[in-house]
mmCIF entry with sequence, helices, sheets and N, C-alpha, C, O atoms, coordinates in Angstrom:
data_MODEL
# 
_entry.id   MODEL 
# 
_entity.id                         1 
_entity.type                       polymer 
_entity.pdbx_number_of_molecules   1 
# 
_entity_poly.entity_id                      1 
_entity_poly.type                           'polypeptide(L)' 
_entity_poly.nstd_linkage                   no 
_entity_poly.nstd_monomer                   no 
_entity_poly.pdbx_seq_one_letter_code       MNFYNASQLLFILQRAGVGAVYSELTDHGGALGLFLYFRR 
_entity_poly.pdbx_seq_one_letter_code_can   MNFYNASQLLFILQRAGVGAVYSELTDHGGALGLFLYFRR 
_entity_poly.pdbx_strand_id                 A 
# 
loop_
_entity_poly_seq.entity_id 
_entity_poly_seq.num 
_entity_poly_seq.mon_id 
_entity_poly_seq.hetero 
1 1  MET n 
1 2  ASN n 
1 3  PHE n 
1 4  TYR n 
1 5  ASN n 
1 6  ALA n 
1 7  SER n 
1 8  GLN n 
1 9  LEU n 
1 10 LEU n 
1 11 PHE n 
1 12 ILE n 
1 13 LEU n 
1 14 GLN n 
1 15 ARG n 
1 16 ALA n 
1 17 GLY n 
1 18 VAL n 
1 19 GLY n 
1 20 ALA n 
1 21 VAL n 
1 22 TYR n 
1 23 SER n 
1 24 GLU n 
1 25 LEU n 
1 26 THR n 
1 27 ASP n 
1 28 HIS n 
1 29 GLY n 
1 30 GLY n 
1 31 ALA n 
1 32 LEU n 
1 33 GLY n 
1 34 LEU n 
1 35 PHE n 
1 36 LEU n 
1 37 TYR n 
1 38 PHE n 
1 39 ARG n 
1 40 ARG n 
# 
_struct_asym.id          A 
_struct_asym.entity_id   1 
# 
_struct_conf.conf_type_id            HELX_P 
_struct_conf.id                      HELX_P1 
_struct_conf.pdbx_PDB_helix_id       AA1 
_struct_conf.beg_label_comp_id       ALA 
_struct_conf.beg_label_asym_id       A 
_struct_conf.beg_label_seq_id        6 
_struct_conf.pdbx_beg_PDB_ins_code   ? 
_struct_conf.end_label_comp_id       ARG 
_struct_conf.end_label_asym_id       A 
_struct_conf.end_label_seq_id        15 
_struct_conf.pdbx_end_PDB_ins_code   ? 
_struct_conf.beg_auth_comp_id        ALA 
_struct_conf.beg_auth_asym_id        A 
_struct_conf.beg_auth_seq_id         6 
_struct_conf.end_auth_comp_id        ARG 
_struct_conf.end_auth_asym_id        A 
_struct_conf.end_auth_seq_id         15 
_struct_conf.pdbx_PDB_helix_class    1 
_struct_conf.details                 ? 
_struct_conf.pdbx_PDB_helix_length   10 
# 
_struct_conf_type.id          HELX_P 
_struct_conf_type.criteria    ? 
_struct_conf_type.reference   ? 
# 
_struct_sheet.id               AA1 
_struct_sheet.type             ? 
_struct_sheet.number_strands   2 
_struct_sheet.details          ? 
# 
_struct_sheet_order.sheet_id     AA1 
_struct_sheet_order.range_id_1   1 
_struct_sheet_order.range_id_2   2 
_struct_sheet_order.offset       ? 
_struct_sheet_order.sense        anti-parallel 
# 
loop_
_struct_sheet_range.sheet_id 
_struct_sheet_range.id 
_struct_sheet_range.beg_label_comp_id 
_struct_sheet_range.beg_label_asym_id 
_struct_sheet_range.beg_label_seq_id 
_struct_sheet_range.pdbx_beg_PDB_ins_code 
_struct_sheet_range.end_label_comp_id 
_struct_sheet_range.end_label_asym_id 
_struct_sheet_range.end_label_seq_id 
_struct_sheet_range.pdbx_end_PDB_ins_code 
_struct_sheet_range.beg_auth_comp_id 
_struct_sheet_range.beg_auth_asym_id 
_struct_sheet_range.beg_auth_seq_id 
_struct_sheet_range.end_auth_comp_id 
_struct_sheet_range.end_auth_asym_id 
_struct_sheet_range.end_auth_seq_id 
AA1 1 ALA A 20 ? HIS A 28 ? ALA A 20 HIS A 28 
AA1 2 ALA A 31 ? ARG A 39 ? ALA A 31 ARG A 39 
# 
loop_
_atom_site.group_PDB 
_atom_site.id 
_atom_site.type_symbol 
_atom_site.label_atom_id 
_atom_site.label_alt_id 
_atom_site.label_comp_id 
_atom_site.label_asym_id 
_atom_site.label_entity_id 
_atom_site.label_seq_id 
_atom_site.pdbx_PDB_ins_code 
_atom_site.Cartn_x 
_atom_site.Cartn_y 
_atom_site.Cartn_z 
_atom_site.occupancy 
_atom_site.B_iso_or_equiv 
_atom_site.pdbx_formal_charge 
_atom_site.auth_seq_id 
_atom_site.auth_comp_id 
_atom_site.auth_asym_id 
_atom_site.auth_atom_id 
_atom_site.pdbx_PDB_model_num 
ATOM 1   N N  . MET A 1 1  ? 6.441  -55.330 60.250 1.00 0.00 ? 1  MET A N  1 
ATOM 2   C CA . MET A 1 1  ? 5.984  -55.467 58.887 1.00 0.00 ? 1  MET A CA 1 
ATOM 3   C C  . MET A 1 1  ? 7.146  -55.215 57.940 1.00 0.00 ? 1  MET A C  1 
ATOM 4   O O  . MET A 1 1  ? 8.109  -54.524 58.272 1.00 0.00 ? 1  MET A O  1 
ATOM 5   N N  . ASN A 1 2  ? 7.027  -55.790 56.760 1.00 0.00 ? 2  ASN A N  1 
ATOM 6   C CA . ASN A 1 2  ? 8.052  -55.642 55.738 1.00 0.00 ? 2  ASN A CA 1 
ATOM 7   C C  . ASN A 1 2  ? 7.427  -55.113 54.459 1.00 0.00 ? 2  ASN A C  1 
ATOM 8   O O  . ASN A 1 2  ? 6.255  -55.368 54.180 1.00 0.00 ? 2  ASN A O  1 
ATOM 9   N N  . PHE A 1 3  ? 8.204  -54.380 53.688 1.00 0.00 ? 3  PHE A N  1 
ATOM 10  C CA . PHE A 1 3  ? 7.734  -53.845 52.421 1.00 0.00 ? 3  PHE A CA 1 
ATOM 11  C C  . PHE A 1 3  ? 8.141  -54.791 51.296 1.00 0.00 ? 3  PHE A C  1 
ATOM 12  O O  . PHE A 1 3  ? 9.316  -55.133 51.164 1.00 0.00 ? 3  PHE A O  1 
ATOM 13  N N  . TYR A 1 4  ? 7.177  -55.212 50.491 1.00 0.00 ? 4  TYR A N  1 
ATOM 14  C CA . TYR A 1 4  ? 7.428  -56.044 49.324 1.00 0.00 ? 4  TYR A CA 1 
ATOM 15  C C  . TYR A 1 4  ? 6.688  -55.441 48.140 1.00 0.00 ? 4  TYR A C  1 
ATOM 16  O O  . TYR A 1 4  ? 5.617  -54.857 48.303 1.00 0.00 ? 4  TYR A O  1 
ATOM 17  N N  . ASN A 1 5  ? 7.250  -55.582 46.963 1.00 0.00 ? 5  ASN A N  1 
ATOM 18  C CA . ASN A 1 5  ? 6.605  -55.134 45.745 1.00 0.00 ? 5  ASN A CA 1 
ATOM 19  C C  . ASN A 1 5  ? 5.595  -56.206 45.334 1.00 0.00 ? 5  ASN A C  1 
ATOM 20  O O  . ASN A 1 5  ? 5.990  -57.314 44.971 1.00 0.00 ? 5  ASN A O  1 
ATOM 21  N N  . ALA A 1 6  ? 4.302  -55.892 45.387 1.00 0.00 ? 6  ALA A N  1 
ATOM 22  C CA . ALA A 1 6  ? 3.248  -56.881 45.106 1.00 0.00 ? 6  ALA A CA 1 
ATOM 23  C C  . ALA A 1 6  ? 3.354  -57.413 43.682 1.00 0.00 ? 6  ALA A C  1 
ATOM 24  O O  . ALA A 1 6  ? 3.098  -58.593 43.443 1.00 0.00 ? 6  ALA A O  1 
ATOM 25  N N  . SER A 1 7  ? 3.726  -56.565 42.742 1.00 0.00 ? 7  SER A N  1 
ATOM 26  C CA . SER A 1 7  ? 3.870  -56.997 41.356 1.00 0.00 ? 7  SER A CA 1 
ATOM 27  C C  . SER A 1 7  ? 4.963  -58.053 41.231 1.00 0.00 ? 7  SER A C  1 
ATOM 28  O O  . SER A 1 7  ? 4.787  -59.050 40.530 1.00 0.00 ? 7  SER A O  1 
ATOM 29  N N  . GLN A 1 8  ? 6.075  -57.844 41.897 1.00 0.00 ? 8  GLN A N  1 
ATOM 30  C CA . GLN A 1 8  ? 7.162  -58.818 41.858 1.00 0.00 ? 8  GLN A CA 1 
ATOM 31  C C  . GLN A 1 8  ? 6.757  -60.126 42.523 1.00 0.00 ? 8  GLN A C  1 
ATOM 32  O O  . GLN A 1 8  ? 7.098  -61.205 42.037 1.00 0.00 ? 8  GLN A O  1 
ATOM 33  N N  . LEU A 1 9  ? 6.032  -60.034 43.632 1.00 0.00 ? 9  LEU A N  1 
ATOM 34  C CA . LEU A 1 9  ? 5.575  -61.252 44.298 1.00 0.00 ? 9  LEU A CA 1 
ATOM 35  C C  . LEU A 1 9  ? 4.664  -62.071 43.394 1.00 0.00 ? 9  LEU A C  1 
ATOM 36  O O  . LEU A 1 9  ? 4.789  -63.293 43.322 1.00 0.00 ? 9  LEU A O  1 
ATOM 37  N N  . LEU A 1 10 ? 3.750  -61.399 42.707 1.00 0.00 ? 10 LEU A N  1 
ATOM 38  C CA . LEU A 1 10 ? 2.839  -62.114 41.813 1.00 0.00 ? 10 LEU A CA 1 
ATOM 39  C C  . LEU A 1 10 ? 3.595  -62.750 40.650 1.00 0.00 ? 10 LEU A C  1 
ATOM 40  O O  . LEU A 1 10 ? 3.254  -63.849 40.211 1.00 0.00 ? 10 LEU A O  1 
ATOM 41  N N  . PHE A 1 11 ? 4.615  -62.065 40.154 1.00 0.00 ? 11 PHE A N  1 
ATOM 42  C CA . PHE A 1 11 ? 5.427  -62.617 39.074 1.00 0.00 ? 11 PHE A CA 1 
ATOM 43  C C  . PHE A 1 11 ? 6.162  -63.873 39.556 1.00 0.00 ? 11 PHE A C  1 
ATOM 44  O O  . PHE A 1 11 ? 6.227  -64.866 38.831 1.00 0.00 ? 11 PHE A O  1 
ATOM 45  N N  . ILE A 1 12 ? 6.707  -63.837 40.755 1.00 0.00 ? 12 ILE A N  1 
ATOM 46  C CA . ILE A 1 12 ? 7.395  -64.994 41.330 1.00 0.00 ? 12 ILE A CA 1 
ATOM 47  C C  . ILE A 1 12 ? 6.422  -66.160 41.493 1.00 0.00 ? 12 ILE A C  1 
ATOM 48  O O  . ILE A 1 12 ? 6.760  -67.302 41.182 1.00 0.00 ? 12 ILE A O  1 
ATOM 49  N N  . LEU A 1 13 ? 5.221  -65.873 41.980 1.00 0.00 ? 13 LEU A N  1 
ATOM 50  C CA . LEU A 1 13 ? 4.219  -66.929 42.148 1.00 0.00 ? 13 LEU A CA 1 
ATOM 51  C C  . LEU A 1 13 ? 3.849  -67.545 40.802 1.00 0.00 ? 13 LEU A C  1 
ATOM 52  O O  . LEU A 1 13 ? 3.706  -68.763 40.691 1.00 0.00 ? 13 LEU A O  1 
ATOM 53  N N  . GLN A 1 14 ? 3.696  -66.711 39.791 1.00 0.00 ? 14 GLN A N  1 
ATOM 54  C CA . GLN A 1 14 ? 3.348  -67.214 38.464 1.00 0.00 ? 14 GLN A CA 1 
ATOM 55  C C  . GLN A 1 14 ? 4.451  -68.127 37.934 1.00 0.00 ? 14 GLN A C  1 
ATOM 56  O O  . GLN A 1 14 ? 4.167  -69.202 37.404 1.00 0.00 ? 14 GLN A O  1 
ATOM 57  N N  . ARG A 1 15 ? 5.696  -67.709 38.073 1.00 0.00 ? 15 ARG A N  1 
ATOM 58  C CA . ARG A 1 15 ? 6.825  -68.534 37.610 1.00 0.00 ? 15 ARG A CA 1 
ATOM 59  C C  . ARG A 1 15 ? 6.906  -69.852 38.363 1.00 0.00 ? 15 ARG A C  1 
ATOM 60  O O  . ARG A 1 15 ? 7.396  -70.844 37.824 1.00 0.00 ? 15 ARG A O  1 
ATOM 61  N N  . ALA A 1 16 ? 6.429  -69.871 39.610 1.00 0.00 ? 16 ALA A N  1 
ATOM 62  C CA . ALA A 1 16 ? 6.461  -71.082 40.425 1.00 0.00 ? 16 ALA A CA 1 
ATOM 63  C C  . ALA A 1 16 ? 5.287  -72.010 40.131 1.00 0.00 ? 16 ALA A C  1 
ATOM 64  O O  . ALA A 1 16 ? 5.163  -73.071 40.744 1.00 0.00 ? 16 ALA A O  1 
ATOM 65  N N  . GLY A 1 17 ? 4.421  -71.611 39.191 1.00 0.00 ? 17 GLY A N  1 
ATOM 66  C CA . GLY A 1 17 ? 3.313  -72.475 38.811 1.00 0.00 ? 17 GLY A CA 1 
ATOM 67  C C  . GLY A 1 17 ? 2.033  -72.264 39.590 1.00 0.00 ? 17 GLY A C  1 
ATOM 68  O O  . GLY A 1 17 ? 1.126  -73.094 39.534 1.00 0.00 ? 17 GLY A O  1 
ATOM 69  N N  . VAL A 1 18 ? 1.948  -71.155 40.321 1.00 0.00 ? 18 VAL A N  1 
ATOM 70  C CA . VAL A 1 18 ? 0.733  -70.865 41.082 1.00 0.00 ? 18 VAL A CA 1 
ATOM 71  C C  . VAL A 1 18 ? -0.370 -70.482 40.104 1.00 0.00 ? 18 VAL A C  1 
ATOM 72  O O  . VAL A 1 18 ? -0.179 -69.618 39.249 1.00 0.00 ? 18 VAL A O  1 
ATOM 73  N N  . GLY A 1 19 ? -1.524 -71.131 40.235 1.00 0.00 ? 19 GLY A N  1 
ATOM 74  C CA . GLY A 1 19 ? -2.623 -70.891 39.309 1.00 0.00 ? 19 GLY A CA 1 
ATOM 75  C C  . GLY A 1 19 ? -3.762 -70.066 39.880 1.00 0.00 ? 19 GLY A C  1 
ATOM 76  O O  . GLY A 1 19 ? -4.588 -69.543 39.131 1.00 0.00 ? 19 GLY A O  1 
ATOM 77  N N  . ALA A 1 20 ? -3.814 -69.945 41.196 1.00 0.00 ? 20 ALA A N  1 
ATOM 78  C CA . ALA A 1 20 ? -4.913 -69.198 41.814 1.00 0.00 ? 20 ALA A CA 1 
ATOM 79  C C  . ALA A 1 20 ? -4.368 -68.375 42.973 1.00 0.00 ? 20 ALA A C  1 
ATOM 80  O O  . ALA A 1 20 ? -3.615 -68.877 43.808 1.00 0.00 ? 20 ALA A O  1 
ATOM 81  N N  . VAL A 1 21 ? -4.762 -67.090 43.012 1.00 0.00 ? 21 VAL A N  1 
ATOM 82  C CA . VAL A 1 21 ? -4.342 -66.187 44.088 1.00 0.00 ? 21 VAL A CA 1 
ATOM 83  C C  . VAL A 1 21 ? -5.572 -65.454 44.604 1.00 0.00 ? 21 VAL A C  1 
ATOM 84  O O  . VAL A 1 21 ? -6.377 -64.946 43.824 1.00 0.00 ? 21 VAL A O  1 
ATOM 85  N N  . TYR A 1 22 ? -5.709 -65.403 45.924 1.00 0.00 ? 22 TYR A N  1 
ATOM 86  C CA . TYR A 1 22 ? -6.757 -64.625 46.576 1.00 0.00 ? 22 TYR A CA 1 
ATOM 87  C C  . TYR A 1 22 ? -6.049 -63.561 47.403 1.00 0.00 ? 22 TYR A C  1 
ATOM 88  O O  . TYR A 1 22 ? -5.125 -63.876 48.154 1.00 0.00 ? 22 TYR A O  1 
ATOM 89  N N  . SER A 1 23 ? -6.464 -62.325 47.277 1.00 0.00 ? 23 SER A N  1 
ATOM 90  C CA . SER A 1 23 ? -5.828 -61.248 48.042 1.00 0.00 ? 23 SER A CA 1 
ATOM 91  C C  . SER A 1 23 ? -6.841 -60.572 48.960 1.00 0.00 ? 23 SER A C  1 
ATOM 92  O O  . SER A 1 23 ? -8.028 -60.472 48.649 1.00 0.00 ? 23 SER A O  1 
ATOM 93  N N  . GLU A 1 24 ? -6.338 -60.117 50.088 1.00 0.00 ? 24 GLU A N  1 
ATOM 94  C CA . GLU A 1 24 ? -7.164 -59.431 51.078 1.00 0.00 ? 24 GLU A CA 1 
ATOM 95  C C  . GLU A 1 24 ? -6.419 -58.184 51.523 1.00 0.00 ? 24 GLU A C  1 
ATOM 96  O O  . GLU A 1 24 ? -5.324 -58.282 52.077 1.00 0.00 ? 24 GLU A O  1 
ATOM 97  N N  . LEU A 1 25 ? -7.000 -57.013 51.287 1.00 0.00 ? 25 LEU A N  1 
ATOM 98  C CA . LEU A 1 25 ? -6.391 -55.757 51.699 1.00 0.00 ? 25 LEU A CA 1 
ATOM 99  C C  . LEU A 1 25 ? -6.594 -55.553 53.195 1.00 0.00 ? 25 LEU A C  1 
ATOM 100 O O  . LEU A 1 25 ? -7.655 -55.870 53.733 1.00 0.00 ? 25 LEU A O  1 
ATOM 101 N N  . THR A 1 26 ? -5.575 -55.022 53.866 1.00 0.00 ? 26 THR A N  1 
ATOM 102 C CA . THR A 1 26 ? -5.643 -54.816 55.308 1.00 0.00 ? 26 THR A CA 1 
ATOM 103 C C  . THR A 1 26 ? -5.245 -53.389 55.668 1.00 0.00 ? 26 THR A C  1 
ATOM 104 O O  . THR A 1 26 ? -4.585 -52.703 54.888 1.00 0.00 ? 26 THR A O  1 
ATOM 105 N N  . ASP A 1 27 ? -5.648 -52.956 56.843 1.00 0.00 ? 27 ASP A N  1 
ATOM 106 C CA . ASP A 1 27 ? -5.268 -51.647 57.368 1.00 0.00 ? 27 ASP A CA 1 
ATOM 107 C C  . ASP A 1 27 ? -4.988 -51.821 58.851 1.00 0.00 ? 27 ASP A C  1 
ATOM 108 O O  . ASP A 1 27 ? -5.904 -52.012 59.650 1.00 0.00 ? 27 ASP A O  1 
ATOM 109 N N  . HIS A 1 28 ? -3.725 -51.753 59.204 1.00 0.00 ? 28 HIS A N  1 
ATOM 110 C CA . HIS A 1 28 ? -3.303 -51.943 60.587 1.00 0.00 ? 28 HIS A CA 1 
ATOM 111 C C  . HIS A 1 28 ? -2.984 -50.578 61.193 1.00 0.00 ? 28 HIS A C  1 
ATOM 112 O O  . HIS A 1 28 ? -1.818 -50.215 61.344 1.00 0.00 ? 28 HIS A O  1 
ATOM 113 N N  . GLY A 1 29 ? -4.017 -49.838 61.532 1.00 0.00 ? 29 GLY A N  1 
ATOM 114 C CA . GLY A 1 29 ? -3.824 -48.523 62.129 1.00 0.00 ? 29 GLY A CA 1 
ATOM 115 C C  . GLY A 1 29 ? -3.141 -47.534 61.200 1.00 0.00 ? 29 GLY A C  1 
ATOM 116 O O  . GLY A 1 29 ? -2.315 -46.735 61.642 1.00 0.00 ? 29 GLY A O  1 
ATOM 117 N N  . GLY A 1 30 ? -3.473 -47.580 59.930 1.00 0.00 ? 30 GLY A N  1 
ATOM 118 C CA . GLY A 1 30 ? -2.886 -46.667 58.951 1.00 0.00 ? 30 GLY A CA 1 
ATOM 119 C C  . GLY A 1 30 ? -1.782 -47.299 58.113 1.00 0.00 ? 30 GLY A C  1 
ATOM 120 O O  . GLY A 1 30 ? -1.396 -46.749 57.082 1.00 0.00 ? 30 GLY A O  1 
ATOM 121 N N  . ALA A 1 31 ? -1.275 -48.444 58.544 1.00 0.00 ? 31 ALA A N  1 
ATOM 122 C CA . ALA A 1 31 ? -0.268 -49.169 57.756 1.00 0.00 ? 31 ALA A CA 1 
ATOM 123 C C  . ALA A 1 31 ? -1.012 -50.138 56.843 1.00 0.00 ? 31 ALA A C  1 
ATOM 124 O O  . ALA A 1 31 ? -1.507 -51.174 57.286 1.00 0.00 ? 31 ALA A O  1 
ATOM 125 N N  . LEU A 1 32 ? -1.080 -49.787 55.576 1.00 0.00 ? 32 LEU A N  1 
ATOM 126 C CA . LEU A 1 32 ? -1.818 -50.612 54.632 1.00 0.00 ? 32 LEU A CA 1 
ATOM 127 C C  . LEU A 1 32 ? -1.032 -51.866 54.302 1.00 0.00 ? 32 LEU A C  1 
ATOM 128 O O  . LEU A 1 32 ? 0.197  -51.850 54.233 1.00 0.00 ? 32 LEU A O  1 
ATOM 129 N N  . GLY A 1 33 ? -1.759 -52.947 54.100 1.00 0.00 ? 33 GLY A N  1 
ATOM 130 C CA . GLY A 1 33 ? -1.101 -54.217 53.827 1.00 0.00 ? 33 GLY A CA 1 
ATOM 131 C C  . GLY A 1 33 ? -1.917 -55.086 52.901 1.00 0.00 ? 33 GLY A C  1 
ATOM 132 O O  . GLY A 1 33 ? -2.975 -54.691 52.410 1.00 0.00 ? 33 GLY A O  1 
ATOM 133 N N  . LEU A 1 34 ? -1.404 -56.274 52.675 1.00 0.00 ? 34 LEU A N  1 
ATOM 134 C CA . LEU A 1 34 ? -2.026 -57.205 51.748 1.00 0.00 ? 34 LEU A CA 1 
ATOM 135 C C  . LEU A 1 34 ? -1.711 -58.624 52.189 1.00 0.00 ? 34 LEU A C  1 
ATOM 136 O O  . LEU A 1 34 ? -0.547 -58.976 52.382 1.00 0.00 ? 34 LEU A O  1 
ATOM 137 N N  . PHE A 1 35 ? -2.743 -59.434 52.348 1.00 0.00 ? 35 PHE A N  1 
ATOM 138 C CA . PHE A 1 35 ? -2.563 -60.868 52.579 1.00 0.00 ? 35 PHE A CA 1 
ATOM 139 C C  . PHE A 1 35 ? -2.737 -61.548 51.235 1.00 0.00 ? 35 PHE A C  1 
ATOM 140 O O  . PHE A 1 35 ? -3.681 -61.247 50.504 1.00 0.00 ? 35 PHE A O  1 
ATOM 141 N N  . LEU A 1 36 ? -1.845 -62.455 50.904 1.00 0.00 ? 36 LEU A N  1 
ATOM 142 C CA . LEU A 1 36 ? -1.960 -63.241 49.679 1.00 0.00 ? 36 LEU A CA 1 
ATOM 143 C C  . LEU A 1 36 ? -2.099 -64.707 50.055 1.00 0.00 ? 36 LEU A C  1 
ATOM 144 O O  . LEU A 1 36 ? -1.298 -65.253 50.814 1.00 0.00 ? 36 LEU A O  1 
ATOM 145 N N  . TYR A 1 37 ? -3.125 -65.324 49.511 1.00 0.00 ? 37 TYR A N  1 
ATOM 146 C CA . TYR A 1 37 ? -3.354 -66.753 49.688 1.00 0.00 ? 37 TYR A CA 1 
ATOM 147 C C  . TYR A 1 37 ? -3.265 -67.356 48.296 1.00 0.00 ? 37 TYR A C  1 
ATOM 148 O O  . TYR A 1 37 ? -3.874 -66.843 47.357 1.00 0.00 ? 37 TYR A O  1 
ATOM 149 N N  . PHE A 1 38 ? -2.531 -68.416 48.157 1.00 0.00 ? 38 PHE A N  1 
ATOM 150 C CA . PHE A 1 38 ? -2.365 -68.961 46.816 1.00 0.00 ? 38 PHE A CA 1 
ATOM 151 C C  . PHE A 1 38 ? -2.248 -70.483 46.849 1.00 0.00 ? 38 PHE A C  1 
ATOM 152 O O  . PHE A 1 38 ? -1.961 -71.096 47.878 1.00 0.00 ? 38 PHE A O  1 
ATOM 153 N N  . ARG A 1 39 ? -2.482 -71.054 45.680 1.00 0.00 ? 39 ARG A N  1 
ATOM 154 C CA . ARG A 1 39 ? -2.416 -72.499 45.527 1.00 0.00 ? 39 ARG A CA 1 
ATOM 155 C C  . ARG A 1 39 ? -1.718 -72.817 44.223 1.00 0.00 ? 39 ARG A C  1 
ATOM 156 O O  . ARG A 1 39 ? -1.941 -72.166 43.203 1.00 0.00 ? 39 ARG A O  1 
ATOM 157 N N  . ARG A 1 40 ? -0.881 -73.816 44.276 1.00 0.00 ? 40 ARG A N  1 
ATOM 158 C CA . ARG A 1 40 ? -0.152 -74.231 43.091 1.00 0.00 ? 40 ARG A CA 1 
ATOM 159 C C  . ARG A 1 40 ? -0.828 -75.391 42.420 1.00 0.00 ? 40 ARG A C  1 
ATOM 160 O O  . ARG A 1 40 ? -0.349 -75.876 41.396 1.00 0.00 ? 40 ARG A O  1 
# 
């Protein structure tokens, strides 16, 4: 797994013209995560 700043990712997606984002919170044995699904 890799650490990413979710706020920065959303800003990058917005600048790229992404209009819709769906997020899903995850827990992999105590390692919290986030799946992002998006469409431009």
